[in-house]
Backbone as numpy.savetxt, mean C-alpha at the origin, in Angstrom:
# Nx Ny Nz CAx CAy CAz Cx Cy Cz
2.43 8.47 14.76 2.24 6.98 14.00 3.82 6.84 13.28
3.91 5.60 13.29 5.15 4.76 12.72 4.49 4.63 11.11
5.71 5.00 10.07 5.47 4.78 8.60 5.73 3.83 8.30
6.27 3.35 6.74 6.37 1.95 6.82 7.82 1.94 6.98
8.35 0.37 6.86 9.63 -0.01 7.24 10.45 0.75 6.35
11.39 1.36 6.82 12.73 1.65 5.85 14.00 2.00 7.14
15.33 1.27 6.28 16.37 1.46 6.91 16.93 2.65 7.76
17.22 2.74 8.64 18.28 3.73 9.38 19.73 3.37 9.10
20.38 4.66 8.69 21.06 4.65 8.38 22.33 4.83 9.35
23.48 4.02 9.72 24.63 5.01 10.64 25.80 4.89 10.10
26.51 5.74 10.46 28.21 5.99 10.05 29.26 5.94 11.28
28.14 5.14 12.31 29.49 5.31 13.53 30.03 3.84 13.58
30.94 3.28 14.04 31.46 2.52 13.90 30.80 1.13 15.09
30.63 0.20 14.66 29.95 -1.03 15.19 30.77 -2.11 15.22
30.51 -3.26 16.62 30.68 -4.11 16.48 29.75 -5.00 17.70
30.22 -6.59 17.31 29.05 -7.14 18.61 28.78 -6.86 20.14
30.10 -6.29 20.31 29.74 -5.79 22.22 28.83 -4.32 22.14
29.24 -3.92 21.14 28.08 -2.30 20.98 26.53 -2.61 20.71
26.95 -3.82 19.80 24.97 -4.11 19.68 24.90 -4.45 20.60
25.32 -5.31 21.74 24.73 -5.88 22.70 24.17 -5.08 23.89
25.05 -3.89 23.74 25.24 -2.83 24.53 24.11 -1.46 24.63
24.19 -1.04 23.27 23.21 -0.20 22.72 22.04 -0.41 22.52
21.82 -2.21 21.52 20.90 -1.99 20.58 19.91 -3.24 22.09
20.30 -4.61 22.20 19.90 -4.89 23.08 19.34 -5.01 23.96
20.53 -4.57 25.21 20.08 -3.96 26.34 18.73 -3.28 26.93
18.78 -1.63 25.53 17.73 -0.90 25.91 15.78 -1.97 25.35
16.32 -2.40 24.15 15.33 -3.37 24.03 14.50 -4.47 25.09
15.84 -5.12 25.65 15.21 -6.07 26.60 14.78 -5.60 28.18
15.07 -4.47 28.24 14.75 -3.48 29.51 13.15 -3.29 29.30
12.48 -2.75 27.97 11.47 -2.77 27.58 10.98 -3.90 27.37
11.15 -4.65 26.72 10.10 -5.77 26.06 10.48 -7.07 26.18
11.50 -7.65 26.69 12.36 -8.33 26.50 12.50 -8.98 25.28
14.13 -9.40 24.89 14.57 -9.27 23.92 15.47 -10.35 24.13
15.91 -10.94 22.49 16.88 -11.81 22.25 17.70 -11.30 20.98
18.75 -11.88 21.42 20.07 -11.34 19.98 20.70 -13.02 19.51
20.06 -12.93 18.30 20.46 -14.14 17.56 21.03 -13.88 16.21
21.28 -14.73 15.65 22.10 -14.47 14.25 20.61 -14.64 13.28
21.47 -13.84 11.95 20.35 -13.65 10.90 20.17 -15.09 10.66
18.83 -15.31 10.04 18.12 -16.66 8.98 18.93 -16.95 7.88
19.53 -15.83 7.31 19.67 -15.48 5.67 21.60 -14.87 5.92
22.65 -15.16 4.95 23.96 -14.44 4.93 23.73 -13.32 4.52
24.60 -12.21 5.76 24.46 -10.99 4.94 25.02 -10.83 4.10
25.14 -9.77 3.34 26.55 -9.19 2.26 27.78 -9.42 2.72
28.37 -9.78 1.66 30.02 -10.59 2.01 30.67 -9.10 2.49
31.20 -9.23 3.60 31.74 -8.57 4.68 31.26 -7.58 5.75
29.73 -7.84 5.71 29.25 -7.52 7.05 28.65 -8.40 7.60
28.55 -8.33 9.11 28.23 -9.04 10.14 26.45 -8.48 10.52
25.87 -9.57 10.91 24.17 -9.29 11.02 23.63 -9.74 12.25
22.75 -9.04 12.66 22.03 -9.68 14.00 20.71 -9.76 13.93
19.80 -10.50 14.04 18.34 -10.34 14.48 17.90 -10.31 16.35
17.10 -8.66 16.32 16.51 -8.89 17.45 15.58 -9.03 17.79
14.81 -10.20 18.54 13.64 -10.43 18.91 12.92 -10.28 20.13
12.04 -9.39 20.13 11.26 -9.11 21.17 10.31 -10.11 21.32
10.00 -10.54 22.78 8.88 -11.06 23.59 7.69 -10.51 23.04
7.11 -9.29 22.31 5.89 -8.76 22.01 5.57 -9.33 20.74
7.04 -9.69 20.24 6.45 -10.03 18.22 7.03 -8.96 17.56
7.73 -7.92 17.92 8.70 -7.00 17.54 9.83 -7.70 16.94
9.87 -7.17 15.70 11.47 -7.37 15.17 12.16 -6.65 15.00
13.36 -6.75 14.95 14.94 -5.81 14.15 15.87 -6.51 13.91
16.19 -5.80 12.07 17.67 -6.45 11.82 18.44 -5.26 11.91
19.33 -6.13 12.10 20.97 -5.11 12.48 22.01 -5.24 11.57
22.47 -4.89 10.33 23.92 -5.25 9.55 25.02 -4.06 10.06
26.26 -4.38 9.65 27.20 -3.67 10.00 28.61 -3.76 9.19
29.85 -3.07 8.98 30.47 -3.92 8.50 32.09 -3.28 8.86
31.90 -2.39 10.01 33.23 -1.55 10.82 32.79 0.09 10.17
31.98 -0.05 9.48 32.39 1.42 8.97 31.27 2.17 8.78
29.75 1.27 8.56 28.85 1.77 8.82 27.67 0.81 9.23
26.21 1.03 9.19 25.61 0.11 9.79 23.98 0.27 9.34
23.31 -0.81 9.09 22.06 -0.39 8.75 20.76 -1.43 9.72
20.05 -0.63 10.21 18.93 -0.99 11.47 17.45 -1.40 10.48
16.95 -2.00 10.92 15.51 -2.66 9.91 14.26 -2.93 11.13
13.63 -2.13 11.47 12.46 -2.67 12.60 11.45 -2.38 12.81
10.61 -2.90 13.33 8.81 -2.57 13.78 9.15 -2.65 14.92
10.10 -2.03 15.73 9.81 -1.91 17.43 10.58 -0.31 17.68
10.54 -0.28 18.78 11.00 0.81 19.54 12.47 1.09 18.83
12.77 2.29 18.47 14.33 2.24 18.11 14.91 3.11 19.18
16.12 2.35 19.58 17.07 2.93 20.34 17.71 3.90 20.22
17.79 4.63 21.07 18.25 5.91 21.53 19.30 6.69 20.39
20.14 5.51 20.13 21.67 5.81 19.62 21.34 6.08 18.16
20.17 5.55 17.79 20.11 5.65 16.59 18.46 6.64 15.98
18.30 7.27 17.25 17.21 8.64 16.91 17.69 9.31 15.81
18.70 9.71 15.41 19.13 11.20 14.70 19.54 10.81 13.41
19.60 9.25 12.86 19.51 8.66 11.81 18.99 9.00 10.54
19.40 8.94 9.48 18.56 9.26 8.46 18.34 7.89 8.05
16.70 7.88 7.25 15.79 6.68 6.97 15.76 6.54 5.26
16.04 5.53 4.94 15.86 5.54 3.59 14.96 4.21 3.15
14.34 4.26 2.00 13.73 3.00 1.37 14.75 1.75 1.11
13.76 0.72 0.58 14.57 -0.60 0.13 15.21 -0.15 -0.85
14.91 0.66 -1.90 14.92 1.16 -3.08 16.26 1.89 -2.71
16.48 2.87 -1.65 17.78 3.99 -1.51 18.42 3.20 -1.01
18.66 1.99 -0.09 19.73 1.38 0.41 20.50 0.36 -0.78
21.84 0.22 -0.48 22.77 -0.43 -1.02 21.58 -1.82 -1.56
22.19 -2.55 -2.84 20.98 -3.26 -3.14 21.42 -4.76 -2.53
23.07 -4.73 -2.16 22.64 -5.98 -1.31 22.42 -6.23 0.09
22.62 -5.02 0.80 21.52 -4.71 2.01 20.09 -5.04 2.20
19.83 -4.04 1.01 18.41 -4.35 1.01 17.84 -5.78 0.53
18.66 -6.23 0.08 18.31 -7.68 -0.44 17.62 -8.56 0.46
18.83 -8.45 1.40 18.99 -9.69 2.65 18.05 -8.82 3.42
17.76 -7.65 3.40 16.61 -7.31 4.52 15.39 -7.99 4.20
15.03 -7.75 3.04 14.19 -8.45 2.57 13.94 -10.02 2.35
14.92 -10.34 2.22 14.50 -11.91 2.47 14.63 -12.01 3.62
15.21 -11.59 4.61 14.60 -12.01 6.28 13.02 -11.53 6.58
12.59 -10.37 6.09 11.20 -10.31 6.39 10.05 -11.21 5.69
10.73 -11.42 4.59 9.93 -12.35 3.52 9.73 -14.02 4.39
10.53 -14.32 4.88 10.45 -15.43 5.87 9.88 -15.01 6.69
9.72 -14.02 7.74 9.24 -13.83 8.87 7.70 -13.93 8.70
7.62 -13.13 7.32 6.18 -12.35 7.02 5.56 -14.42 6.80
6.48 -15.24 6.13 5.99 -16.61 5.78 5.62 -17.18 6.88
6.45 -17.33 8.19 6.37 -17.84 9.40 5.13 -17.58 9.66
4.74 -16.07 9.94 3.57 -15.65 10.61 2.52 -15.89 10.10
2.01 -15.87 8.53 1.20 -15.35 7.51 1.77 -16.34 6.35
1.41 -17.56 6.21 2.19 -18.39 4.81 1.23 -18.49 3.67
0.08 -17.85 4.21 -0.95 -17.96 3.08 -1.07 -16.22 2.22
0.30 -15.13 2.74 0.21 -14.37 2.08 0.97 -14.41 0.98
2.37 -15.19 1.68 3.37 -15.18 0.92 3.30 -16.12 -0.48
2.23 -17.04 -0.48 1.97 -17.42 -1.52 1.90 -16.65 -2.65
1.84 -15.36 -2.52 1.36 -14.17 -3.65 3.20 -13.68 -3.61
3.45 -14.01 -4.41 4.84 -13.07 -4.56 4.83 -11.57 -4.65
4.14 -11.33 -5.60 4.36 -9.64 -5.96 3.34 -8.96 -4.43
2.48 -9.68 -4.77 1.81 -8.23 -3.46 2.52 -8.75 -2.13
3.24 -9.75 -1.79 3.72 -9.91 -0.56 4.85 -9.15 -0.67
5.52 -8.79 -1.68 7.07 -8.39 -1.57 6.48 -6.73 -2.00
5.32 -6.45 -2.66 5.18 -5.06 -2.53 4.43 -3.97 -1.65
3.69 -4.96 -0.91 2.93 -4.27 0.24 4.00 -4.85 1.83
5.44 -4.98 1.62 6.17 -5.52 2.39 6.35 -4.86 3.74
6.61 -3.31 3.03 7.04 -1.99 4.13 5.85 -1.87 5.31
4.75 -2.00 4.46 3.62 -2.21 5.95 3.20 -3.54 6.53
3.32 -4.80 5.64 2.98 -5.88 5.76 3.76 -6.07 7.25
5.18 -5.66 7.81 5.60 -5.61 8.35 6.32 -4.43 8.75
5.16 -3.90 9.17 5.48 -2.04 9.88 5.24 -2.26 11.34
5.21 -1.37 12.17 5.14 -1.36 13.33 3.75 -1.22 13.28
2.92 -0.37 13.13 1.65 0.07 12.93 0.64 -0.57 11.81
0.96 -1.19 10.99 0.09 -1.75 9.96 0.10 -2.88 9.72
0.91 -3.59 10.69 0.99 -5.65 10.39 -0.04 -6.23 10.21
-0.80 -5.62 11.46 -2.10 -6.33 11.86 -3.16 -5.67 10.82
-3.37 -4.68 10.77 -4.58 -4.28 9.64 -4.32 -4.12 8.47
-3.24 -4.54 7.78 -2.94 -4.78 6.59 -3.26 -6.15 6.53
-2.63 -6.88 7.33 -2.83 -8.06 6.96 -4.22 -8.71 6.92
-4.92 -7.95 7.92 -6.52 -8.45 7.87 -7.11 -8.13 7.02
-6.95 -6.85 6.21 -7.80 -6.83 5.07 -7.79 -7.30 4.06
-6.51 -8.08 3.80 -6.23 -9.01 2.92 -6.84 -10.47 3.26
-6.90 -10.44 4.24 -7.05 -12.22 4.67 -9.01 -12.32 5.12
-9.21 -11.39 5.29 -10.55 -11.42 5.81 -11.61 -10.56 4.91
-11.15 -9.40 4.12 -11.98 -8.98 3.12 -11.54 -9.04 1.85
-10.59 -10.02 1.08 -10.28 -10.43 -0.28 -10.07 -9.04 -0.94
-9.11 -8.34 -0.24 -8.40 -7.02 -0.91 -9.50 -5.95 -1.24
-10.75 -6.12 -0.53 -11.84 -5.18 -0.68 -13.10 -5.56 -1.78
-12.92 -6.92 -1.97 -14.07 -7.37 -3.12 -15.28 -7.99 -2.30
-16.21 -7.43 -2.62 -17.48 -8.05 -1.93 -17.88 -9.20 -2.58
-18.34 -10.34 -1.77 -18.85 -11.79 -2.44 -17.49 -12.24 -2.86
-16.58 -12.05 -2.28 -15.38 -13.48 -3.48 -14.39 -13.85 -2.08
-13.94 -14.92 -2.56 -13.29 -15.23 -1.37 -11.63 -14.67 -1.33
-10.66 -15.17 -0.59 -9.17 -14.30 -0.30 -8.44 -14.82 -1.67
-8.44 -16.05 -2.07 -7.46 -16.33 -3.14 -7.91 -15.73 -4.31
-9.06 -15.75 -4.55 -9.45 -14.92 -5.88 -8.91 -13.10 -5.66
-9.30 -12.71 -4.77 -8.86 -11.23 -4.38 -7.28 -11.02 -4.39
-6.78 -11.90 -3.95 -5.18 -11.91 -3.57 -4.62 -12.17 -4.81
-5.39 -12.67 -6.07 -5.03 -13.35 -7.30 -4.78 -12.01 -8.27
-6.16 -11.59 -7.98 -6.00 -10.40 -8.77 -5.03 -9.44 -9.10
-4.87 -8.88 -7.51 -3.86 -7.80 -6.74 -2.58 -8.30 -7.35
-2.19 -9.99 -7.17 -0.49 -10.33 -7.39 -0.41 -10.29 -8.61
-1.42 -10.41 -10.03 -1.50 -10.33 -11.15 -0.94 -8.93 -11.69
-1.52 -8.28 -10.73 -1.18 -6.76 -11.46 -0.15 -6.09 -10.96
0.42 -6.50 -9.83 1.57 -5.75 -9.35 2.56 -6.31 -10.20
2.48 -7.58 -10.43 3.32 -8.47 -11.01 3.63 -7.86 -13.08
2.93 -6.78 -13.19 3.35 -6.00 -14.26 4.50 -5.17 -14.10
5.04 -4.90 -12.77 5.43 -3.65 -12.54 5.33 -2.50 -12.47
3.97 -1.80 -12.97 3.53 -0.48 -13.04 3.82 0.35 -11.69
3.99 -0.04 -10.92 4.24 0.60 -9.23 5.69 0.53 -9.11
6.65 -0.56 -9.42 8.11 -0.54 -9.07 8.69 0.69 -8.42
8.39 2.04 -9.04 9.28 2.86 -8.74 8.41 3.81 -8.05
7.29 3.77 -7.35 6.42 4.36 -6.61 5.87 3.33 -5.30
6.75 2.10 -5.11 6.42 1.11 -4.29 5.84 1.77 -2.43
6.67 2.65 -2.54 6.79 3.53 -0.99 5.78 4.19 -1.06
5.04 5.06 -2.01 4.23 6.13 -2.26 2.62 5.56 -2.10
2.74 4.11 -3.31 1.38 3.18 -3.02 1.34 2.60 -1.89
2.06 1.90 -1.53 1.83 0.72 -0.42 1.61 1.33 0.99
2.30 2.54 0.89 1.75 3.46 2.10 0.32 3.91 2.52
-0.22 3.80 1.16 -1.60 4.60 1.65 -2.44 3.29 1.76
-2.08 2.20 1.69 -2.89 0.89 1.90 -2.89 0.88 4.01
-2.25 1.57 4.27 -2.37 2.04 5.82 -0.90 1.91 6.74
-0.46 2.42 7.41 0.08 2.01 8.46 -0.05 2.11 10.12
-1.42 2.12 10.15 -2.19 2.79 11.24 -2.49 1.34 11.88
-2.69 1.86 13.20 -2.92 0.21 14.13 -4.29 0.13 14.10
-5.21 0.92 13.74 -6.75 0.79 13.80 -6.94 0.30 12.31
-7.78 -0.28 12.11 -8.50 -1.24 11.29 -9.57 -0.29 10.53
-9.43 -0.15 9.35 -10.34 1.12 8.97 -11.26 0.97 7.58
-11.78 -1.06 7.40 -12.28 -1.43 5.91 -12.19 0.21 4.93
-13.05 0.84 5.29 -13.28 1.76 3.70 -12.45 2.67 3.78
-11.21 3.32 4.42 -10.45 3.74 3.68 -9.52 2.95 2.68
-9.29 1.51 3.27 -8.38 0.61 2.61 -9.06 0.22 1.41
-10.23 0.35 1.31 -11.33 -0.09 0.53 -10.58 0.31 -0.94
-10.91 2.31 -0.13 -10.40 3.54 -1.32 -9.35 3.29 -1.56
-8.26 3.29 -1.01 -6.77 2.77 -1.72 -6.79 2.00 -2.61
-7.97 0.91 -2.56 -7.30 -0.19 -3.38 -8.08 0.52 -4.43
-9.13 1.24 -4.43 -9.60 2.10 -5.95 -8.64 2.58 -6.54
-7.15 2.88 -5.84 -6.78 3.83 -6.69 -6.30 2.83 -7.49
-5.82 1.33 -7.00 -5.26 0.25 -7.90 -6.11 -0.27 -8.65
-7.46 0.13 -8.56 -8.32 -0.76 -9.75 -8.05 0.46 -10.47
-7.98 1.35 -10.43 -8.38 2.74 -11.53 -6.58 2.39 -12.29
-5.83 2.24 -11.69 -4.53 2.23 -12.50 -4.76 1.02 -13.54
-5.44 -0.09 -12.89 -5.47 -1.36 -13.91 -6.19 -0.81 -14.90
-7.36 0.20 -14.66 -8.30 0.43 -15.64 -7.31 0.87 -16.73
-7.03 2.09 -16.34 -6.28 3.01 -17.45 -4.62 2.05 -18.03
-3.97 1.31 -17.32 -3.19 0.93 -18.11 -3.53 -0.46 -19.01
-4.41 -0.79 -18.49 -4.90 -2.22 -19.64 -5.42 -1.62 -20.50
-6.10 -0.34 -20.61 -6.19 0.15 -22.06 -5.50 0.74 -22.39
-4.15 1.04 -22.33 -2.74 1.38 -23.23 -2.38 2.68 -22.60
-3.06 3.06 -21.39 -2.33 4.46 -20.99 -1.12 4.39 -19.76
0.02 5.46 -20.09 0.87 5.00 -19.02 0.62 6.42 -17.90
0.61 5.76 -16.82 0.39 6.92 -15.58 1.55 7.39 -15.05
1.24 8.46 -14.12 1.98 8.86 -13.45 1.54 9.06 -11.85
1.61 8.26 -10.78 0.88 8.31 -9.75 0.86 10.09 -8.88
0.35 9.83 -7.96 0.64 10.97 -6.49 1.00 12.35 -7.42
0.27 12.88 -7.91 0.39 14.59 -8.87 0.58 15.45 -8.00
1.92 16.18 -7.61 1.64 17.21 -6.68 1.59 18.46 -7.53
0.17 19.21 -7.20 0.01 20.58 -7.96 0.30 21.76 -7.23
0.66 22.50 -7.99 1.15 23.71 -7.41 -0.34 24.76 -6.70
-1.54 23.97 -6.48 -2.50 24.53 -5.75 -2.46 24.35 -4.35
-1.60 22.96 -4.04 -1.77 22.68 -3.06 -2.29 21.06 -2.81
-3.07 20.70 -3.90 -3.92 19.82 -3.61 -2.78 18.45 -4.37
-3.27 17.32 -4.00 -2.42 16.17 -4.77 -3.84 15.69 -5.46
-3.15 14.94 -6.93 -4.50 14.61 -7.44 -3.53 13.02 -7.97
-4.55 11.95 -7.94 -3.79 10.75 -8.14 -3.18 10.04 -8.81
-3.84 10.78 -10.28 -2.88 10.18 -11.54 -2.79 11.59 -12.61
-1.53 11.21 -13.18 -1.69 12.06 -14.72 -1.01 10.85 -15.32
-2.56 10.98 -16.82 -2.38 10.56 -17.85 -1.81 11.77 -18.80
-0.84 11.19 -19.41 0.07 12.38 -20.33 -0.71 14.01 -19.93
-1.17 14.69 -20.44 -1.89 16.04 -20.08 -2.89 15.99 -19.11
-3.83 15.15 -18.72 -4.74 14.98 -17.75 -4.57 14.36 -16.65
-5.22 15.19 -15.84 -5.04 14.87 -14.26 -6.27 13.60 -14.11
-6.15 12.59 -13.27 -7.03 12.06 -12.77 -7.27 11.76 -11.40
-8.64 12.07 -10.89 -9.14 11.69 -9.76 -9.63 10.65 -9.24
-9.51 9.51 -8.49 -10.22 8.41 -8.24 -10.88 8.50 -6.97
-12.21 8.12 -6.77 -13.27 7.92 -5.40 -13.63 6.81 -5.58
-14.19 6.21 -4.12 -14.90 5.02 -4.56 -15.90 4.93 -3.09
-16.72 4.72 -3.87 -18.16 4.73 -2.45 -18.11 3.54 -1.79
-18.16 3.93 -0.72 -18.87 3.03 0.23 -20.00 2.01 0.12
-20.07 1.05 0.07 -21.34 0.07 -0.13 -22.36 0.79 0.45
-23.57 0.87 0.17 -25.15 1.57 0.54 -25.62 1.64 2.10
-25.23 0.46 2.36 -25.60 -0.22 4.02 -24.59 0.67 4.78
-23.16 0.92 4.48 -22.49 1.48 5.29 -22.30 3.11 5.26
-23.49 3.67 4.81 -23.42 4.93 4.64 -25.16 5.60 4.62
-25.57 6.83 4.78 -26.76 7.80 4.75 -27.14 7.32 3.07
-26.45 7.46 2.75 -27.42 7.09 1.22 -27.01 5.63 1.13
-28.93 5.47 0.55 -29.54 4.37 0.79 -29.40 3.48 -0.37
-28.70 3.89 -1.27 -28.86 3.13 -2.31 -27.26 3.28 -3.38
-27.12 2.45 -3.87 -26.00 2.75 -4.87 -25.64 4.10 -5.35
-26.71 4.52 -6.24 -26.86 5.11 -6.98 -26.55 6.49 -6.06
-27.16 6.56 -4.72 -26.84 7.60 -3.57 -25.60 7.89 -3.55
-24.74 7.02 -3.12 -23.34 6.35 -3.02 -22.43 7.12 -3.90
-22.75 6.85 -4.91 -22.07 7.31 -5.96 -22.12 8.85 -6.40
-23.47 9.47 -6.31 -23.85 10.86 -6.64 -23.20 11.83 -5.21
-22.98 10.70 -3.77 -22.38 11.46 -2.90 -20.82 11.05 -2.38
-20.17 10.33 -2.87 -18.94 10.56 -3.33 -18.23 11.10 -4.16
-18.98 11.22 -5.28 -18.61 12.19 -5.94 -18.75 13.44 -6.16
-19.73 13.75 -5.32 -20.25 15.63 -5.03 -18.45 15.73 -3.82
-17.92 15.08 -3.05 -17.29 15.04 -2.10 -15.84 15.86 -3.19
-15.83 14.78 -3.72 -14.67 14.80 -4.56 -14.63 16.26 -5.57
-15.97 16.71 -6.42 -16.08 17.73 -7.29 -16.26 19.31 -6.43
-16.19 18.89 -4.81 -16.12 20.36 -3.90 -14.75 20.93 -3.30
-13.61 19.69 -3.86 -12.14 19.80 -3.27 -11.34 19.87 -4.44
-10.95 18.62 -4.82 -9.85 18.78 -5.74 -10.13 19.07 -6.98
-11.86 18.81 -7.47 -11.54 19.10 -8.98 -12.14 20.41 -9.10
-12.78 21.42 -8.24 -13.15 22.51 -8.10 -12.02 23.51 -8.43
-10.88 22.97 -8.22 -9.41 23.72 -8.37 -8.62 23.50 -9.25
-9.46 22.19 -10.50 -9.03 21.61 -11.39 -9.72 21.35 -12.13
-10.71 22.08 -12.88 -11.37 21.35 -14.16 -10.88 20.80 -15.13
-11.38 20.07 -15.48 -11.01 19.27 -16.32 -10.15 18.09 -16.21
-9.86 17.95 -15.01 -9.35 16.54 -14.71 -10.78 15.51 -14.82
-10.30 14.32 -14.85 -11.31 13.15 -15.05 -11.74 12.62 -13.66
-12.66 12.91 -13.79 -13.10 11.94 -11.79 -13.55 10.31 -12.72
-12.78 9.83 -11.75 -12.84 7.97 -12.07 -13.76 7.27 -10.46
-14.50 6.83 -10.77 -15.46 6.35 -9.62 -15.29 4.61 -9.65
-14.71 4.31 -8.80 -14.31 2.77 -8.90 -15.62 2.20 -7.71
-16.28 1.32 -8.36 -17.59 0.72 -7.77 -17.40 -0.88 -7.55
-16.09 -1.16 -6.96 -15.52 -2.36 -7.38 -16.16 -2.92 -5.60
-16.82 -2.07 -4.74 -17.49 -2.37 -3.60 -18.63 -2.53 -3.61
-19.14 -2.22 -4.81 -20.57 -2.69 -4.46 -21.17 -4.48 -5.03
-22.00 -4.95 -4.85 -22.44 -6.36 -4.83 -23.18 -6.19 -6.08
-23.61 -7.26 -6.94 -24.22 -7.39 -8.07 -25.28 -6.69 -8.44
-26.10 -6.74 -7.27 -27.21 -6.08 -7.58 -27.26 -4.92 -7.73
-26.43 -4.28 -6.73 -26.24 -2.54 -6.66 -25.55 -1.95 -7.75
-24.34 -2.87 -8.58 -23.64 -2.22 -9.45 -24.84 -2.41 -10.96
-25.76 -3.55 -10.94 -26.41 -3.66 -12.42 -27.74 -2.35 -12.35
-27.97 -1.86 -11.00 -29.01 -0.55 -10.80 -28.09 0.54 -11.42
-26.63 0.85 -11.13 -25.82 1.69 -11.47 -25.80 1.50 -13.01
-25.33 0.68 -13.40 -25.02 0.06 -14.66 -26.23 0.71 -16.05
-27.48 0.37 -15.52 -28.65 0.51 -16.19 -29.15 1.44 -16.15
-28.74 2.48 -14.87 -28.98 4.24 -14.69 -27.99 4.85 -15.58
-26.62 4.42 -15.37 -25.87 5.40 -15.71 -25.82 6.75 -15.31
-26.01 7.03 -14.04 -25.95 8.02 -13.20 -24.77 8.94 -13.60
-24.99 10.61 -13.52 -24.11 11.13 -13.69 -23.79 11.88 -12.07
-22.90 12.65 -11.92 -22.83 13.09 -10.37 -22.72 14.60 -10.19
-22.97 15.14 -11.60 -23.08 16.78 -11.71 -21.41 17.30 -12.19
-20.29 16.38 -12.59 -19.62 16.61 -13.28 -19.10 15.78 -14.34
-18.49 16.79 -15.50 -18.11 15.98 -16.20 -16.38 16.09 -16.96
-15.30 15.61 -17.28 -15.73 14.31 -17.82 -15.53 12.88 -16.52
-16.25 12.36 -16.76 -16.77 10.80 -15.56 -16.18 9.74 -16.10
-16.07 8.49 -15.28 -15.50 7.41 -15.43 -16.22 6.49 -14.62
-17.35 5.66 -14.41 -17.39 4.91 -13.66 -17.35 3.45 -13.78
-16.77 2.44 -13.26 -16.51 1.30 -13.33 -16.75 -0.02 -12.30
-16.47 -1.07 -12.51 -16.57 -2.21 -11.44 -15.90 -3.45 -11.80
-14.95 -3.69 -11.07 -13.78 -4.98 -10.99 -14.22 -5.85 -10.18
-14.46 -7.10 -11.18 -14.44 -8.77 -10.43 -13.50 -9.29 -10.13
-12.86 -10.34 -9.25 -11.31 -10.94 -8.84 -11.23 -11.49 -10.42
-11.91 -11.78 -11.05 -11.76 -12.65 -12.15 -11.15 -11.68 -13.39
-11.09 -10.34 -13.38 -10.57 -9.72 -14.27 -11.61 -8.53 -15.23
-13.12 -9.66 -14.72 -14.01 -8.71 -15.86 -14.45 -7.48 -15.10
-14.18 -6.29 -16.10 -14.72 -5.19 -16.05 -16.27 -4.59 -16.93
-16.75 -4.05 -16.06 -17.49 -3.18 -16.68 -17.85 -1.21 -16.26
-18.45 -0.63 -17.07 -18.21 0.86 -16.43 -18.89 1.32 -17.68
-19.15 2.71 -17.62 -19.84 4.01 -18.65 -18.92 5.28 -18.51
-19.26 6.18 -19.30 -18.60 7.47 -18.64 -19.55 8.49 -19.64
-19.61 9.70 -18.84 -20.13 10.95 -19.58 -19.07 11.70 -19.62
-19.35 12.80 -20.67 -18.05 13.78 -21.17 -17.25 13.19 -22.19
-16.19 14.47 -22.55 -15.22 13.80 -23.26 -13.93 13.41 -22.34
-13.92 12.12 -22.25 -12.95 11.18 -21.41 -11.29 11.58 -22.98
-10.45 11.90 -22.71 -9.39 11.99 -23.42 -8.47 10.85 -23.45
-8.44 10.00 -22.66 -7.77 8.40 -22.78 -8.88 7.10 -23.48
-8.26 6.05 -23.83 -9.15 4.70 -24.12 -9.83 4.28 -22.91
-10.68 3.77 -23.49 -11.47 3.02 -21.65 -11.43 1.71 -22.40
-11.95 0.31 -21.52 -11.79 -0.87 -21.89 -13.57 -1.52 -22.32
-14.37 -0.23 -21.89 -15.85 -0.58 -22.27 -16.35 0.45 -22.95
């Protein structure tokens, strides 16, 4: 499975003739391909081309005589197989900005509704244009409002666009964007669970906490966040109709139980945060009315709506502030 889009870096010498021979020719043989000029001027001193395949794949290539960068959601030509990969942030600023400008323009042509949300489209660009995730990730935001039930697309996208605009995850862009998925298959539950981490991050940050995402531990586990000295693990129950537990409370308990038997068993004292944002209004009202536990504390359960409204409750001693 391909990962999020990254630049491949070549230290070979390149010119227009070699680009045609070693890049265009094999892609044309496989997919049918055209070699075109860039839509935007490359950095000063660099030449650039777009390689556009008949199946909709795209690759960008720029070179300056001493080094070159390839960025594509298509089959990588053999001459570049052994090159190192670098994220947008790890690549030279001028090259990175040019590449992202080309990709955002491509995204605007293909799905203009998505580029109306500047922070969202930029943050998830490595997966929106990835080889295997481009269809599934766009479908998630187009048809499922980013995971909010009973919400229109505009409200769901605006919620995440506003949050990502705070820059909280700028230093962790690839880690967090990749969690949304680079898989060719569409998995609504997994994508909703991923956005549960974004919801939990908003909950923590809006209450005044500083967070460190994706914490690797000596136990071999990875925990979603660290807030000062406290570990935080996030889970998001599926709506009741989608699982054997046929009530919202049953779904919450089952989801919490799965976490307590794994990561939290190895790290007692970590806070379990349960995002119930997939629940419909009536389901959440029953949860909030009963405030059920899951057999583990400290516990936080909450639910966001796209307008930013949040409700929730906690059990046990939670060592950081909450907005409810």
